[in-house]
N, C-alpha and C positions, 0 to 999 in steps of 0.2 A: 521409447521411454521419453517422458516429458522433461524438457530442459528449459531453464529460464536464463536468459542472458540480460544483464542490466549494464548498459554502456552509457556513460555520461561524461561531460566535461568535469574535470576535477574529481573530488572524492565523494560526490553525491551517490554514485552507484554503491559503493561499500557501505555508506551510511544508511541508505534506505533498505538495503538487504539486512543489515544488523537490526534495524528497527522492526522490520516485518517478521524476522525470525524470533525476536524478543516477544512479539505479541502472539503469533500463531504457531511458533515452533518451526523446526526444520522439516517442512512438509514437501519440499521439492528440491531438485538439484539446481542450485543457483550458482552462476558464474558472474563475476563482476569485472568490468574493465573500466578503471578510472583513467580516462584519457587525458593526455596533455599535462600530467602532474609534473613530469620532468621533460626537458628538451629532447632527451633520448627516446622517449616513448614512440614506438612505431605501431600506431593503431591499426593500420592496414594489415600488417603482419599478424597482429594478435587476432584480428577478425578472420583472416585466412586460416590460421591454425585452429581456431575454435570451430568454424564451420566444416573444415575437413575432418575433424574428429567426431562430428555429430551428424554425419550425412543421413543416417537412418532414424534419427530422433525427431520428435515433435518439438520444435523450438519456438518459444515466445520471447521476443526481443523487446526490451523497454529502453527508450532513449529519453533524454531530457527536453530537447527542443526540436520542433519540426524543421526549422530552417538551419539548425546547427550542423557543423561539419561531421559530428559523430553520426547523426541520423542520415546525412547525405551519403556517407560511406557505406552505410548498411542497406541502402535502397536496393542495391544489386542483389543482395542475399534475400531480401524480402520477396523477390520474384519466385523463389523456390516454393514448391507446394507445401513443404513441411515447416515453413517459417511464417510466423505472424509478427508483424512489427507494430508496436504500440508506442506512440511518442507522447511527450508531456507526462513523463513518469509520475505516478500518483500512488500513494500508499494503499488506499482502498482497492484500486484496480489490481495492483500487484498482489495483494493478499487474496483477492477473489481468484486470480489465476493460480496462485499457490494451492488454494483449496479445491480448485476445479479438477475434473478428470482431464486426461490428455486429449480426449476427443471433443473438447468444448467447441461449440460452433461459433462462427463469426457473429451471428445475431446475439448470442449470449454475451460475447465480449462487448458488443455495442451497448447492450443493456448495462453491463458493469460500468462502462464509461459514463453513460447517462446518469446512473445512480450516483456515481462519484461526483458528477457536476452538481447534483442536488445537495451533496454534503459540503460543498464549498460555500461557506456563508460567513458574513460578518457577525460576530457575536458581541453584543453590547450589554453585558450584564451589569446591573447597578446604575445604569444611566437614568437620569431623571426623566419622568414620563413626558414632560413638555418638550424635551430635546429630541425625542425619538421621532423619526419621520412617520407619516401616516401609514405607509406600507408596512413598516416594521411593527407597528401596533397591531395591525390586522393579522399579520403572520404570527405574532406572539400569542394573540388570543386563540388562534386556531390550533397552535401546537400544545397549549396548556403547559403543565409541568411534567409531562411524561415524554418518553422517546418513542412512543408508539408510531409516530409518523415518520420515523427515520427510514431512509431508503437503503441503509447499509444492510447487507445480507451476510455478514460475517457470522459463521456458526461456531467458531472456536475462539476463545480469548484466554490469554494468560497474562496477568499483570507483570509478575516477575517471580523469581524463586524465593523471594523473602516473604511471600504470602501477603502480609499487610505491613506497610511501612508508613512513616509520617506523612509523606506527600499524599498518599491515597486517603489515609484516615483523617487528616486534618485539612487538606486543601481541596482535593477533588470532591469529597463528599459534600462539603459546604457549597462549592460552586455549582455542582450538578444536582443539589438537593436530594442526595441519595437517602433512601428510606431504609436500606438494609445492606449488609455486606455478608456474602457467603464465602467461607474459607473452606477449601477442600484440601485435605492433607491426610495421607494414610495413617501416620502415627497419631495425629490428633483424633482421628475417627475411632481408634481403639481404646482411648483413655476415657475415664469417667469423670 
């Protein structure tokens, strides 16, 4: 069975899990370890208990920093055949793993990471034309006003259970130059 462990300093693990599940739903068994939140936290013991309970599972581990103590403590578990360690926790990569089959190959994960790197960009909407660097002008011209060139491969999306709310309708649509909104709802579909 596919298991996802997110272990980070502070409460980042719980936060990124909440955000990922808000967007794509609860598609995978995710455990979070918010390390060093209190002085009593025994991270090593939490890791031991987790890996003992999941000896037969396919485990994807996400950590926040390559050189951080959380990642360092997990390196010994990453040597196991059933464990894949991904550091520099990133929402697009986490969602890709959530959507992937348990037999996802290392090359596919490398591609998810590369795709996520392409999504990390400085967005300068509304900046005066003469202030933009030449490189940004060329990139802007090549992207045009669509998201066809996006490298994201997310196949499921859920904004939230309120269908449409003010932030989506009034802010996101203007900023992203949305040309249409589709609302899917069982009850709305049956009414005239």
